[in-house]
N, C-alpha and C positions, 0 to 999 in steps of 0.2 A: 849638598848632602847634608851642611848644617842646617838649610833653613826646615828643613822637614822634622828634623828632631827636636830642633827647638820649640815647632808645631806641638810634635807628639810630649815634649815633656811636661809643655803649657799645658794642655787638655789636663794628663795625668794628673798635675797638681792641682789646678783648677775640680778634678773631680772628687779631690781629696775632700777639697773644702766644701765641696757641695753634701758630700758625705754626713763629715761634719754636721753641718745645718740638720741635715734630714736625722742624723743621729740622735741630737737633743730636742728634736719631736717627737721621734721613739720615745725614748727616756725619759716624757714629760706625758706621757699619754695616758696617766694616772693622775697629774697633779690638777687640783682644784683651780678652774680657771683659766688656766694656761692659755694661750692663743701660739695658733703655730708659725712658723717662721715660713714666708715661702721663699723661694734660692732661684736662679735661672741662669744663663749662659750669655755673655753676648762678646762675638768678636769683635776684635778692639785693633785699628793699626799699632806699629810698634813705629813711633817718633823721632827723629834723631836729625844731625845729620845728614840733608839732603831728601829725594824720597822718601815715605815709609816701604821697608822696601821687604816686611811680612806682615801678616796676622794673626795677632794673637788670643787665646779666649779669657774670659775674665769675671768671674763669677759672681755677682752680685745676687744682694736681699732686695725686692725692690718693694718689699712690704711686709704687712701682716696679715693671719687671717683675722679680722676682726666678727668673725660668727659665733652666734652666740653657741657654748654647750651645753648637753642635756642636764636635766634640772632634776636632781632624784631625792627624794624626801627623806630626811635620818631623824628625824625627830629630838633634834637635837637644841635646845632653845638658844646657846649664842650661834650655831651654824644659821648664816644668810646667804640669801644671793639675790642676788641683778633681776626684778621683773623687767625683762623686754632689753632695751637699752642703756646702760648707764655703767660708772664706775664708783668705787669707794676709794675714798682719798686716805694717800696712806703717810706716812715719813721713813725714808727709803737709809740703809745707811750711813747718808753722808748727809743727811738731812733737812734733806731736799722733798719737796713736795711729790709724792708719784701718784699713780693711777694703777691699782686693781683689781677684777672680780671675784677674788679667791676672801670666800667673807669664811671660814672659816675660825670662828675668834674665840677669844678665849682671854683668862683675867691670870695677871702676874699678881705674885702674893703683896705686891705693892699696891694691885689695885687699877695697872695701865691695862686697857684691852686695846690688844693684837692680836693678828692674826696667825696662824700656822706654820709660814717663818719666819715668824718674830718685829713684823713688822709693828710700831703704833699706830694706833685708825684714827683719823684727825676728827673734832669736832668741828662746827659751820664756822667757829672761831677761827682754825685753820693751827690748833692747837694738840696735842697726843690728848684724848680723854682718857680721865683718871675718876673711876667707880669709888666709891664711899664703899664701907661694909653695910652688906647687904643680904640679909635674909634670902631673898627673891630678887631676879629680875628681868625685865621683858624687852624687848626688840619690837618698834612699832613696826607697821610695813611703808612710815613715811622714813625711818634712821633714827626715833625719838628712843632717850634709852629711859627705861623708866625700872626704880625703885622700890623695892621694900625694905625700910633700916632696919637695925637688926635693936631688937627689943619696942618695936613698934608693931602696932594692931597690921594684922596682912590687909585689912584694906585699906589700908593709907599707904598711898602711893605717892614719889617722889620724882619728878622727871628731871633729869641729871643734866642731861646732855643730847643734842643732835650728829649722828653720823654723818661728816659732808659726803652728800651725793653729789655727782658732776654730771652734766653728755655732753660736751663737748661733741663736736664736729669732726668724725673719726679720719679726715684727713688735716685736722689740727696737734693728731696725737703722733708718738712718731716710739718704737720698741729701744730699747738703751738695752746697754749690757747686762745692767741688772735685774734684768727679765719684767719688768715695771713698763708703761706706759707715762712718759711723760710729753708735756705740750710742748710743741714747735718752739711757737715765741715765750717769752720772759716773763715769768706773773705767775702767778697761781691760777686757776680756774673756777670759777664761782660755781658756788651752789645753786642745786638746778632741783625747784621744791614737785618735782613732776615726776622722778626718777622715784620707784618702790622696792622695795625688798621682799622677801618670803622667808618668814622664820622659818626658821626647821630646817630648810633646805640646804645644798650647795648646788654650785652648778659645777661638770667634771670638765675636763679636756674637752678644746673640737679638735682636736690630731685624731685622724682615722690610721686609726693605728696597722690595716691591710693593707691601706694606701702607701702608708711611709715604708712597711716590709718586701713590698713590691719595687717601689721608686729607690731604697737600699739596694735591692737588685742588682736594680738598670744601674747603677754607678756602679758597682764591685764589678760586672760586666764591662762600662765603658774603660776604666782601668785597668781589665786589664786586656782591653782593644788594643790601648796606647802604649802599655810594657810590651803588648809581642810588634809595635811599629816598631818602636824603638831601639828594640835584639832586628829587628829583620835592617832597620839601618844600619847598626855598629857590623849585622854580617856583611851587608852588601860595601861597608866604606873599608872591611879590614882584605876583602875580597881584589877591591879595587888597586888597596895598598901592595898587593901579593902582585900583581900584573903591571904595576909600575915598578918591581922590584926587577919584572924577568925584561921589562921594556931595558 
């Protein structure tokens, strides 16, 4: 009796964890450059003294959907989208180099180039890009940042820095809790000159909102089924206890 209750309880718990991952995908269906997480159930034996006595389910995240989202035009000069494969190098909250497809860039009052999440965009040297005061700024397809300094003729542009663009093997990247991609191996990924940008455009999330909604319904029904199994087991256990009292 306790074995069936254990399995049903564990199934309900893992369903809730899968629902959390799916809900996170759905919540980021409109987030620029977001990559959806996969989730799956796997049967695992319960190890302990002696032979495994039962099997439980385990929710795991086998990877991230690396497919590109759709590109839409914004017309904003500081919006950039990766053309094909590649990533933009940024510095996360812990000061580590990480990678994203979100190209909704902006300048802080101090001239620091950041994306919409407030992460500093890195130059090819691995340091945050700082742009001096300018009357005009352009980002080339190769990531080169050009400005027309204040008080200078508009035809005289100056190259400030080049955004660090990388294109590692997807198998060497992993998504961590900060929502950014990181290199599995220690060390920064070198820049790749073949990665290009599309100015005035952004890449949308690759989450399929309709599929995520359908999966949410399926997981909800699965949780209800596991709950009913636990209730039936509890009722059966209570009936068995009454029979033993009568005996």
